[in-house]
Every structure is written in structure tokens, then in C-alpha cells.
LOBAFI-927150 format. One record per residue (C-alpha): chain; x, y, z; residue number from 1. Coordinates in steps of 0.1 Angstrom, whole numbers. Layout:
% LOBAFI-927150
<node chain="A" xx="X" yy="Y" zz="Z" n="NUM"/>
...
***
This chain:
% LOBAFI-927150
<node chain="A" xx="847" yy="-150" zz="1236" n="1"/>
<node chain="A" xx="859" yy="-179" zz="1215" n="2"/>
<node chain="A" xx="831" yy="-201" zz="1230" n="3"/>
<node chain="A" xx="806" yy="-174" zz="1221" n="4"/>
<node chain="A" xx="818" yy="-173" zz="1185" n="5"/>
<node chain="A" xx="817" yy="-211" zz="1182" n="6"/>
<node chain="A" xx="782" yy="-211" zz="1197" n="7"/>
<node chain="A" xx="770" yy="-184" zz="1172" n="8"/>
<node chain="A" xx="786" yy="-203" zz="1143" n="9"/>
<node chain="A" xx="769" yy="-235" zz="1154" n="10"/>
<node chain="A" xx="735" yy="-218" zz="1157" n="11"/>
<node chain="A" xx="740" yy="-202" zz="1123" n="12"/>
<node chain="A" xx="748" yy="-236" zz="1108" n="13"/>
<node chain="A" xx="717" yy="-251" zz="1124" n="14"/>
<node chain="A" xx="695" yy="-223" zz="1111" n="15"/>
<node chain="A" xx="709" yy="-227" zz="1076" n="16"/>
<node chain="A" xx="704" yy="-265" zz="1078" n="17"/>
<node chain="A" xx="668" yy="-261" zz="1090" n="18"/>
<node chain="A" xx="661" yy="-236" zz="1062" n="19"/>
<node chain="A" xx="675" yy="-260" zz="1036" n="20"/>
<node chain="A" xx="654" yy="-288" zz="1050" n="21"/>
<node chain="A" xx="622" yy="-267" zz="1049" n="22"/>
<node chain="A" xx="630" yy="-256" zz="1013" n="23"/>
<node chain="A" xx="636" yy="-292" zz="1003" n="24"/>
<node chain="A" xx="603" yy="-303" zz="1019" n="25"/>
<node chain="A" xx="584" yy="-275" zz="1002" n="26"/>
<node chain="A" xx="601" yy="-281" zz="968" n="27"/>
<node chain="A" xx="633" yy="-265" zz="957" n="28"/>
<node chain="A" xx="648" yy="-231" zz="966" n="29"/>
<node chain="A" xx="630" yy="-207" zz="988" n="30"/>
<node chain="A" xx="611" yy="-177" zz="973" n="31"/>
<node chain="A" xx="587" yy="-150" zz="983" n="32"/>
<node chain="A" xx="572" yy="-143" zz="949" n="33"/>
<node chain="A" xx="563" yy="-162" zz="918" n="34"/>
<node chain="A" xx="537" yy="-161" zz="890" n="35"/>
<node chain="A" xx="516" yy="-185" zz="870" n="36"/>
<node chain="A" xx="528" yy="-197" zz="836" n="37"/>
<node chain="A" xx="509" yy="-171" zz="816" n="38"/>
<node chain="A" xx="516" yy="-144" zz="842" n="39"/>
<node chain="A" xx="480" yy="-138" zz="852" n="40"/>
<node chain="A" xx="483" yy="-148" zz="888" n="41"/>
<node chain="A" xx="511" yy="-132" zz="909" n="42"/>
<node chain="A" xx="518" yy="-149" zz="943" n="43"/>
<node chain="A" xx="535" yy="-132" zz="972" n="44"/>
<node chain="A" xx="542" yy="-149" zz="1005" n="45"/>
<node chain="A" xx="551" yy="-132" zz="1038" n="46"/>
<node chain="A" xx="578" yy="-157" zz="1044" n="47"/>
<node chain="A" xx="601" yy="-177" zz="1021" n="48"/>
<node chain="A" xx="585" yy="-209" zz="1008" n="49"/>
<node chain="A" xx="596" yy="-235" zz="984" n="50"/>
<node chain="A" xx="594" yy="-224" zz="948" n="51"/>
<node chain="A" xx="574" yy="-254" zz="938" n="52"/>
<node chain="A" xx="549" yy="-247" zz="965" n="53"/>
<node chain="A" xx="546" yy="-211" zz="953" n="54"/>
<node chain="A" xx="541" yy="-222" zz="916" n="55"/>
<node chain="A" xx="516" yy="-249" zz="926" n="56"/>
<node chain="A" xx="496" yy="-223" zz="945" n="57"/>
<node chain="A" xx="496" yy="-200" zz="914" n="58"/>
<node chain="A" xx="484" yy="-228" zz="892" n="59"/>
<node chain="A" xx="457" yy="-238" zz="917" n="60"/>
<node chain="A" xx="444" yy="-202" zz="916" n="61"/>
<node chain="A" xx="444" yy="-202" zz="878" n="62"/>
<node chain="A" xx="425" yy="-235" zz="877" n="63"/>
<node chain="A" xx="399" yy="-223" zz="902" n="64"/>
<node chain="A" xx="395" yy="-189" zz="884" n="65"/>
<node chain="A" xx="388" yy="-207" zz="851" n="66"/>
<node chain="A" xx="362" yy="-229" zz="868" n="67"/>
<node chain="A" xx="344" yy="-199" zz="882" n="68"/>
<node chain="A" xx="345" yy="-181" zz="849" n="69"/>
<node chain="A" xx="328" yy="-211" zz="832" n="70"/>
<node chain="A" xx="304" yy="-218" zz="861" n="71"/>
<node chain="A" xx="292" yy="-182" zz="861" n="72"/>
<node chain="A" xx="285" yy="-183" zz="823" n="73"/>
<node chain="A" xx="295" yy="-147" zz="818" n="74"/>
<node chain="A" xx="283" yy="-132" zz="785" n="75"/>
<node chain="A" xx="311" yy="-107" zz="785" n="76"/>
<node chain="A" xx="345" yy="-118" zz="798" n="77"/>
<node chain="A" xx="368" yy="-89" zz="788" n="78"/>
<node chain="A" xx="368" yy="-75" zz="823" n="79"/>
<node chain="A" xx="377" yy="-107" zz="840" n="80"/>
<node chain="A" xx="414" yy="-109" zz="828" n="81"/>
<node chain="A" xx="421" yy="-73" zz="820" n="82"/>
<node chain="A" xx="443" yy="-70" zz="851" n="83"/>
<node chain="A" xx="466" yy="-94" zz="868" n="84"/>
<node chain="A" xx="453" yy="-111" zz="900" n="85"/>
<node chain="A" xx="473" yy="-107" zz="932" n="86"/>
<node chain="A" xx="474" yy="-137" zz="955" n="87"/>
<node chain="A" xx="489" yy="-134" zz="990" n="88"/>
<node chain="A" xx="499" yy="-163" zz="1012" n="89"/>
<node chain="A" xx="502" yy="-153" zz="1049" n="90"/>
<node chain="A" xx="517" yy="-174" zz="1077" n="91"/>
<node chain="A" xx="491" yy="-174" zz="1103" n="92"/>
<node chain="A" xx="490" yy="-136" zz="1109" n="93"/>
<node chain="A" xx="457" yy="-129" zz="1093" n="94"/>
<node chain="A" xx="420" yy="-128" zz="1100" n="95"/>
<node chain="A" xx="401" yy="-159" zz="1089" n="96"/>
<node chain="A" xx="413" yy="-185" zz="1064" n="97"/>
<node chain="A" xx="409" yy="-166" zz="1032" n="98"/>
<node chain="A" xx="392" yy="-135" zz="1018" n="99"/>
<node chain="A" xx="389" yy="-114" zz="987" n="100"/>
<node chain="A" xx="397" yy="-77" zz="987" n="101"/>
<node chain="A" xx="383" yy="-56" zz="959" n="102"/>
<node chain="A" xx="389" yy="-66" zz="922" n="103"/>
<node chain="A" xx="425" yy="-76" zz="923" n="104"/>
<node chain="A" xx="435" yy="-93" zz="956" n="105"/>
<node chain="A" xx="429" yy="-126" zz="973" n="106"/>
<node chain="A" xx="445" yy="-136" zz="1006" n="107"/>
<node chain="A" xx="449" yy="-171" zz="1020" n="108"/>
<node chain="A" xx="464" yy="-185" zz="1051" n="109"/>
<node chain="A" xx="494" yy="-206" zz="1039" n="110"/>
<node chain="A" xx="488" yy="-236" zz="1061" n="111"/>
<node chain="A" xx="451" yy="-237" zz="1051" n="112"/>
<node chain="A" xx="462" yy="-244" zz="1015" n="113"/>
<node chain="A" xx="470" yy="-279" zz="1026" n="114"/>
<node chain="A" xx="434" yy="-286" zz="1036" n="115"/>
<node chain="A" xx="410" yy="-300" zz="1009" n="116"/>
<node chain="A" xx="383" yy="-274" zz="1019" n="117"/>
<node chain="A" xx="406" yy="-247" zz="1007" n="118"/>
<node chain="A" xx="397" yy="-255" zz="971" n="119"/>
<node chain="A" xx="361" yy="-244" zz="978" n="120"/>
<node chain="A" xx="374" yy="-213" zz="995" n="121"/>
<node chain="A" xx="395" yy="-205" zz="964" n="122"/>
<node chain="A" xx="364" yy="-207" zz="941" n="123"/>
<node chain="A" xx="343" yy="-189" zz="966" n="124"/>
<node chain="A" xx="366" yy="-159" zz="969" n="125"/>
<node chain="A" xx="374" yy="-158" zz="932" n="126"/>
<node chain="A" xx="337" yy="-156" zz="925" n="127"/>
<node chain="A" xx="337" yy="-124" zz="946" n="128"/>
<node chain="A" xx="366" yy="-111" zz="926" n="129"/>
<node chain="A" xx="349" yy="-118" zz="893" n="130"/>
<node chain="A" xx="317" yy="-102" zz="904" n="131"/>
<node chain="A" xx="337" yy="-71" zz="916" n="132"/>
<node chain="A" xx="354" yy="-69" zz="882" n="133"/>
<node chain="A" xx="320" yy="-70" zz="864" n="134"/>
<node chain="A" xx="302" yy="-46" zz="889" n="135"/>
<node chain="A" xx="327" yy="-18" zz="883" n="136"/>
<node chain="A" xx="323" yy="-3" zz="918" n="137"/>
<node chain="A" xx="287" yy="-12" zz="924" n="138"/>
<node chain="A" xx="276" yy="-37" zz="951" n="139"/>
<node chain="A" xx="254" yy="-68" zz="952" n="140"/>
<node chain="A" xx="233" yy="-75" zz="983" n="141"/>
<node chain="A" xx="257" yy="-94" zz="1005" n="142"/>
<node chain="A" xx="234" yy="-124" zz="1008" n="143"/>
<node chain="A" xx="233" yy="-129" zz="970" n="144"/>
<node chain="A" xx="270" yy="-123" zz="967" n="145"/>
<node chain="A" xx="277" yy="-149" zz="994" n="146"/>
<node chain="A" xx="250" yy="-174" zz="983" n="147"/>
<node chain="A" xx="263" yy="-174" zz="947" n="148"/>
<node chain="A" xx="299" yy="-177" zz="958" n="149"/>
<node chain="A" xx="292" yy="-206" zz="982" n="150"/>
<node chain="A" xx="272" yy="-225" zz="956" n="151"/>
<node chain="A" xx="301" yy="-222" zz="931" n="152"/>
<node chain="A" xx="327" yy="-231" zz="957" n="153"/>
<node chain="A" xx="306" yy="-262" zz="965" n="154"/>
<node chain="A" xx="304" yy="-271" zz="929" n="155"/>
<node chain="A" xx="342" yy="-268" zz="925" n="156"/>
<node chain="A" xx="348" yy="-291" zz="954" n="157"/>
<node chain="A" xx="324" yy="-317" zz="940" n="158"/>
<node chain="A" xx="340" yy="-313" zz="905" n="159"/>
<node chain="A" xx="374" yy="-322" zz="921" n="160"/>
<node chain="A" xx="359" yy="-353" zz="936" n="161"/>
<node chain="A" xx="356" yy="-342" zz="972" n="162"/>
<node chain="A" xx="330" yy="-356" zz="995" n="163"/>
<node chain="A" xx="305" yy="-335" zz="1013" n="164"/>
<node chain="A" xx="315" yy="-330" zz="1049" n="165"/>
<node chain="A" xx="308" yy="-312" zz="1082" n="166"/>
<node chain="A" xx="308" yy="-277" zz="1066" n="167"/>
<node chain="A" xx="281" yy="-288" zz="1042" n="168"/>
<node chain="A" xx="261" yy="-305" zz="1070" n="169"/>
<node chain="A" xx="262" yy="-273" zz="1091" n="170"/>
<node chain="A" xx="251" yy="-252" zz="1061" n="171"/>
<node chain="A" xx="223" yy="-277" zz="1054" n="172"/>
<node chain="A" xx="212" yy="-276" zz="1091" n="173"/>
<node chain="A" xx="208" yy="-238" zz="1088" n="174"/>
<node chain="A" xx="189" yy="-240" zz="1055" n="175"/>
<node chain="A" xx="166" yy="-265" zz="1071" n="176"/>
<node chain="A" xx="159" yy="-244" zz="1102" n="177"/>
<node chain="A" xx="153" yy="-210" zz="1087" n="178"/>
<node chain="A" xx="118" yy="-195" zz="1092" n="179"/>
<node chain="A" xx="98" yy="-171" zz="1071" n="180"/>
<node chain="A" xx="105" yy="-145" zz="1097" n="181"/>
<node chain="A" xx="143" yy="-151" zz="1094" n="182"/>
<node chain="A" xx="141" yy="-147" zz="1057" n="183"/>
<node chain="A" xx="120" yy="-115" zz="1060" n="184"/>
<node chain="A" xx="146" yy="-100" zz="1082" n="185"/>
<node chain="A" xx="178" yy="-113" zz="1066" n="186"/>
<node chain="A" xx="168" yy="-107" zz="1030" n="187"/>
<node chain="A" xx="161" yy="-70" zz="1037" n="188"/>
<node chain="A" xx="196" yy="-64" zz="1050" n="189"/>
<node chain="A" xx="216" yy="-58" zz="1019" n="190"/>
<node chain="A" xx="248" yy="-52" zz="1038" n="191"/>
<node chain="A" xx="245" yy="-81" zz="1063" n="192"/>
<node chain="A" xx="274" yy="-103" zz="1073" n="193"/>
<node chain="A" xx="281" yy="-136" zz="1092" n="194"/>
<node chain="A" xx="270" yy="-172" zz="1090" n="195"/>
<node chain="A" xx="232" yy="-166" zz="1087" n="196"/>
<node chain="A" xx="237" yy="-141" zz="1059" n="197"/>
<node chain="A" xx="258" yy="-166" zz="1040" n="198"/>
<node chain="A" xx="235" yy="-195" zz="1047" n="199"/>
<node chain="A" xx="202" yy="-177" zz="1038" n="200"/>
<node chain="A" xx="219" yy="-164" zz="1006" n="201"/>
<node chain="A" xx="229" yy="-199" zz="995" n="202"/>
<node chain="A" xx="195" yy="-213" zz="1004" n="203"/>
<node chain="A" xx="178" yy="-185" zz="984" n="204"/>
<node chain="A" xx="200" yy="-192" zz="953" n="205"/>
<node chain="A" xx="193" yy="-229" zz="956" n="206"/>
<node chain="A" xx="156" yy="-221" zz="959" n="207"/>
<node chain="A" xx="157" yy="-201" zz="927" n="208"/>
<node chain="A" xx="175" yy="-229" zz="910" n="209"/>
<node chain="A" xx="153" yy="-258" zz="921" n="210"/>
<node chain="A" xx="119" yy="-245" zz="932" n="211"/>
<node chain="A" xx="110" yy="-209" zz="922" n="212"/>
<node chain="A" xx="78" yy="-209" zz="902" n="213"/>
<node chain="A" xx="74" yy="-246" zz="906" n="214"/>
<node chain="A" xx="101" yy="-261" zz="885" n="215"/>
<node chain="A" xx="129" yy="-237" zz="894" n="216"/>
<node chain="A" xx="154" yy="-220" zz="871" n="217"/>
<node chain="A" xx="183" yy="-244" zz="862" n="218"/>
<node chain="A" xx="201" yy="-214" zz="847" n="219"/>
<node chain="A" xx="197" yy="-192" zz="878" n="220"/>
<node chain="A" xx="234" yy="-187" zz="882" n="221"/>
<node chain="A" xx="239" yy="-176" zz="846" n="222"/>
<node chain="A" xx="210" yy="-152" zz="849" n="223"/>
<node chain="A" xx="225" yy="-138" zz="881" n="224"/>
<node chain="A" xx="257" yy="-132" zz="861" n="225"/>
<node chain="A" xx="237" yy="-113" zz="835" n="226"/>
<node chain="A" xx="221" yy="-93" zz="863" n="227"/>
<node chain="A" xx="256" yy="-85" zz="876" n="228"/>
<node chain="A" xx="267" yy="-74" zz="841" n="229"/>
<node chain="A" xx="236" yy="-51" zz="839" n="230"/>
<node chain="A" xx="247" yy="-35" zz="872" n="231"/>
<node chain="A" xx="282" yy="-30" zz="858" n="232"/>
<node chain="A" xx="266" yy="-11" zz="830" n="233"/>
<node chain="A" xx="248" yy="13" zz="854" n="234"/>
<node chain="A" xx="216" yy="-4" zz="866" n="235"/>
<node chain="A" xx="208" yy="-6" zz="903" n="236"/>
<node chain="A" xx="202" yy="-39" zz="918" n="237"/>
<node chain="A" xx="164" yy="-37" zz="919" n="238"/>
<node chain="A" xx="162" yy="-26" zz="883" n="239"/>
<node chain="A" xx="187" yy="-52" zz="871" n="240"/>
<node chain="A" xx="169" yy="-79" zz="890" n="241"/>
<node chain="A" xx="135" yy="-71" zz="875" n="242"/>
<node chain="A" xx="150" yy="-68" zz="839" n="243"/>
<node chain="A" xx="166" yy="-103" zz="842" n="244"/>
<node chain="A" xx="139" yy="-122" zz="862" n="245"/>
<node chain="A" xx="108" yy="-103" zz="852" n="246"/>
<node chain="A" xx="96" yy="-95" zz="887" n="247"/>
<node chain="A" xx="108" yy="-73" zz="916" n="248"/>
<node chain="A" xx="132" yy="-89" zz="941" n="249"/>
<node chain="A" xx="104" yy="-85" zz="967" n="250"/>
<node chain="A" xx="83" yy="-111" zz="949" n="251"/>
<node chain="A" xx="111" yy="-136" zz="951" n="252"/>
<node chain="A" xx="115" yy="-129" zz="988" n="253"/>
<node chain="A" xx="78" yy="-134" zz="994" n="254"/>
<node chain="A" xx="78" yy="-166" zz="974" n="255"/>
<node chain="A" xx="107" yy="-179" zz="994" n="256"/>
<node chain="A" xx="90" yy="-170" zz="1027" n="257"/>
<node chain="A" xx="59" yy="-190" zz="1016" n="258"/>
<node chain="A" xx="81" yy="-219" zz="1008" n="259"/>
<node chain="A" xx="98" yy="-218" zz="1042" n="260"/>
<node chain="A" xx="63" yy="-218" zz="1058" n="261"/>
<node chain="A" xx="52" yy="-247" zz="1037" n="262"/>
<node chain="A" xx="83" yy="-268" zz="1045" n="263"/>
<node chain="A" xx="88" yy="-259" zz="1082" n="264"/>
<node chain="A" xx="97" yy="-290" zz="1102" n="265"/>
<node chain="A" xx="103" yy="-310" zz="1070" n="266"/>
<node chain="A" xx="140" yy="-307" zz="1062" n="267"/>
<node chain="A" xx="139" yy="-334" zz="1035" n="268"/>
<node chain="A" xx="112" yy="-316" zz="1016" n="269"/>
<node chain="A" xx="130" yy="-283" zz="1019" n="270"/>
<node chain="A" xx="165" yy="-296" zz="1008" n="271"/>
<node chain="A" xx="154" yy="-321" zz="981" n="272"/>
<node chain="A" xx="172" yy="-314" zz="949" n="273"/>
<node chain="A" xx="195" yy="-288" zz="964" n="274"/>
<node chain="A" xx="233" yy="-291" zz="969" n="275"/>
<node chain="A" xx="225" yy="-304" zz="1004" n="276"/>
<node chain="A" xx="205" yy="-334" zz="992" n="277"/>
<node chain="A" xx="219" yy="-365" zz="1007" n="278"/>
<node chain="A" xx="244" yy="-345" zz="1027" n="279"/>
<node chain="A" xx="238" yy="-366" zz="1058" n="280"/>
<node chain="A" xx="227" yy="-356" zz="1093" n="281"/>
<node chain="A" xx="245" yy="-333" zz="1117" n="282"/>
<node chain="A" xx="239" yy="-346" zz="1152" n="283"/>
<node chain="A" xx="211" yy="-327" zz="1169" n="284"/>
<node chain="A" xx="202" yy="-307" zz="1138" n="285"/>
<node chain="A" xx="173" yy="-328" zz="1124" n="286"/>
<node chain="A" xx="139" yy="-334" zz="1139" n="287"/>
<node chain="A" xx="132" yy="-369" zz="1154" n="288"/>
<node chain="A" xx="169" yy="-378" zz="1152" n="289"/>
<node chain="A" xx="167" yy="-382" zz="1114" n="290"/>
***
């Protein structure tokens, strides 16, 4: 019995020592909750983490949220900070790496926060949250929601000085390979999901910005924000799109399909001027080994 008590005491000491070591490595005492300096972002973790790590996560969310707010060029911002933002850190027991849920919650895998690509994910998912706050219960076509969020997430990574990598090359390969038939199918599915839905949406947003009507619309993202705001005031998507861009969405879809036909087999012509310009080749993705 004494041996068992000594063994239990030893194990307890080792556990305490390990916990102290983890806390020290992650920065100070362990916590499960914290909030950003101004209280807008409230972080909760499903395990005890170092307080400094928790606070650093909160401030990273604040920074990314502010970038998205500026990049989206919202004309009315009162809805964006009317409610606190909940940010959850989970320890591997979650689907995916990060996602937004409704208007108030973003979830991220804790270990993924240590990867540089997570900065883009923060801005991407926070774009969804800002759109949701402006939409007031209405929904964007998923390909536009994803395309807009991916473009802003990319812009944030570049603003932080990150290099384009394999994720960008895979996205570029998809954008280079889409056919007019693909676009006709994917851009009619307003509730689509998955890689192709995200890639076609980003390619469409980039087409609007760089090529639509010849010269493109450099302020395409700001105009999409105004469209979202119109929807938040009661317009449906088709009505809000036509009011903001002057034509029905179907005309944009047809223009993009013609562009895909005209640039089929010529990835450089298709991607020139977009966020994927000079992204570099992905092995096997480009014609003639280019």
C-alpha cells in the first residue's frame, strides 16, 4: 500500500511538472479563457493553454478582423462590432482546420495557429463573419462568399509578407483548368460546397476585378460589399447584384464562360493580372511542362 501511495505521489509530481513546463513553454500560467485588450474578441480553449498564447491569439484575431473590415471597404460598419466575437481553440477534436459559424463564432484548431497559412484562414473566415453580420440572416451564393473570402485571405497573407505556396499553386491550377461547362454548372449552384466551388468563386471574383468588360473593376470587392449591404436591407441576391453592377448576374456568368472558352489551354493568358500571376507551376498542372 505504501508503495502504491509513493507511486501515485510520484506520478502526480510528474504530471504537475509536465503541466508547469507546458505552461512555461506557452507563456505564463495556464488559462482556458481570455479576451483582447478592448474586449471585442473572447477566446476559449478546450484545454488549458499559456495565458500569453491565449492573448496572442486574441490580438491576431483583432488584427485580421480589422484588415478584413478595411479590405471590404464597407460603407456602413455599425453592424460589424455591435456584438463581441467568440473565438474557440480546439485541440485536434474538430472538423477541418478552421471555420466560421454564424455571425459570432470562429473556430480554429489550436496547433494550426502555429502555421503561417493560418493567417489567411483567419482573414477568410472573418470575411464570412462580417458578411453574415451585414446580411442579417440572408445568404450569398456560396461561390461568391468563398471567392471573396479567399481573395481577402490571400491579400492578408501577402500584406504580412508571406510568400505564395502550394495552396496558391493548387488554386491557380484549378482556375487555369476550368471550362465554360464547369462554370455553367458551378455558377448555377448557389449552395454548392467543396474545392471546385471555392476555386470557381475565387476565379470569378478575380475575373470581375481584372477582366470583366475589358478593363475589369478594380473596386469589385468594395462593390460586392455594397451588394451585401443591399441584401442586408432586404434585397435578394439577383436584385442587389443588378442594382450594384447594372446587369443581371447571368450576364456576368455568360461573360466569364466566354472568357474561359477564349483562354482554354492558355493558363498564362487566363491568370495574367490575377492573384495567381507568377505563382509558379504545380507539377503536372500546366500544359507542355510550363
